[in-house]
N, C-alpha and C positions, 0 to 999 in steps of 0.2 A: 704924484710922482709919474714921470714919463718913463714907462718900462722900456720902450724902444731905445731911448738915449742911455738908460742905465745899462742895458745889455751891451750896447755899443761901447760905452765907457769901460765896462768891465773887460770886454775883449780887446779894446785898444791897449789897456795896460798889460794884459797877458801877452798880446802879440808883440808889443815892443820888448818886453822882457825875454820872451822866447827867441825872438830874432837876435837879440843881443847875446843871449846864452849860446845860441847856435852859430854865432859869428856871421850872421846874415845882415847885410845892409842894402836892401833892395830899393830903398827910396820911399817917399811918402805915398805915391800912387799905388804901389804894390801893397804896402802896409794897409792902406785904406781899403783896398780891394779885399784883402784877407779878413780884415775886421768885419766888413759888410757881409762877406760869405759866412763867417761864423755866426754873426747876429741873425742872419737869415735862417740858417739851419737850426738855430735855437727855437724858432717858432714854426718851422715847417717840417713835414715828413720827407724822408728820402724816397725818391721815385723808385718803385720796385722793378721796373722793366730792366732786364739785364743790359749791362753796358755794351756788349757786342751787338745786341739788337738795336740799341740806340745809335751806335756808330754806323750800322748798316742803313738805318733810316736817314741819318745825316748825309750819307754818301748819295742817296737818291733824292734828297730834298732840294727845293729851290734855294738859292744862295742865302737869303735872309734867314730862312728857317734852318738851313744847314748851320749857320753861325750860332743860332740859338741852341740847337742840339749839341754842337761841339762845346759851347760854353757850359751847358748843363753837365755834360760828361766830364769835362775838366774839373768843374766845381765839386761834383759828387765824388769823383775819384780822390781829389785832394782831401776833402772832408772825411770820407770813409777811411782812406788809408792812413790819415793822420790821427783822427780822433777815435776810430773804432778798429784799429788794426788787431787788437787782441781778440775781437770777436770773429776774426777771419781765420784764426788758427785751426788747423785740422779740417778746413773746408775745401771743397773742390776748387773754388775760386779764392785765391789767396791775395795777400797784400801786393805781391809783385804784379798781378794782373791789373789791379787798380792803378798802380804806379805807371805801368806801361800805357794803359788807356788814357789816363789823365795827362801824362806828358805828351802823348801823341795829339790829343785834342787841343791842348793849349798851343802846341807847335803849329798845328794847322791854322788856328786862329791868328797866330803871330805872323804867319806868311801871308795871310789875307788872300784876296782875289783881285786881279787886275780890273775886273768889271765894276768894282766898287771903289769908292774913295778909301783912302787909308783909314783903318779903324783907329779911333782915338785911344783905344785900350791895347793896341798892337804891341807896344813896348811892355805893358804889364803882362800880357800873355806870353811874350817872348822870355821875360825874366822867370815867370812861373814854369815854363817849359824847360828852360836851360838848367834850372836848379830845383826841379820838382822834388827829388828825393830829399833835399835839404829842407824844403818847405814842409814836406811830410814829417820830417824829424821835429821841426818847430811845433807843428800842430800836435804831434804825439807828446811832446814835452808839456804843452798846455793841458792836454787831456790828463796826463799823469798828475799834474799839479791840482787840477780842480776836481777830479773824480775821487770820491771817498768810498773805499770798499764798504759794502753794507751787509755782506753775507760771508759765510765761511768760504764759499766758492770764489768770491771776489778776492779774498785774502790769499787763497791758494793760487789764483791766477797771478796776483802780484808777486807771490813768492817764486813762481815758475819764471816770471819775467826777470826777477832778480837772478835766478840761477843761470839763465841764458846770457844776460848782459852784464851782471855784476855791477849794475848801475848804482851809484851812490844815492841817487834820488829814490830808487826803489827800496834800497836798504833803509834809508831814513823814514820812508813812509811805513815800512814794516815795523821799525823800531817804535814809531809813534803809536802803532796798534798793539804794542807789547810783544811783537814777534822779532826775536833777535836772529838775524841770519847766521849760519854756522861759520866758524872760523877755519876749520880744516877737515873735520871728519865727515862733513855733509849733513849732520843732524842739526835740527833746530835746537836753540837754547831756550 
């Protein structure tokens, strides 16, 4: 079995479903880009250098390297803010920071540079920049669908998410775990 194509096929189905559920219709190239991004992060670690330092390095880098930095910032921001937003709660750097950095990076890539030929992915980056928050929402939806709480802490995090959002998806996931969200008085049933 080719694990790479299996991971891509899995994410292809999830991305199509999430885009449909979120009312996104960005086209095949953006969909493919997001599938490849998720498949890539399934097998690689997230770079630990803070985004602001990477953005500073991009500003001072030669054009080709600058594009590589910006793409990495955009990709990391989209992945982290979409897939791991719960882990950013209560931290100094929150999901809004990742959203701002990612949207900015993709926006810069979409604008391109007059000294180079038009980037073949310019329209993809433009779409990601213009609707960054909606793409984050789609990735968050995928994350919620595929992540199974494994500890009491995970279940409590899911319950707190339900408290904030009153999400039907979160309520259904809680119910599947035997936790019935409260109806009116705020206590679990």
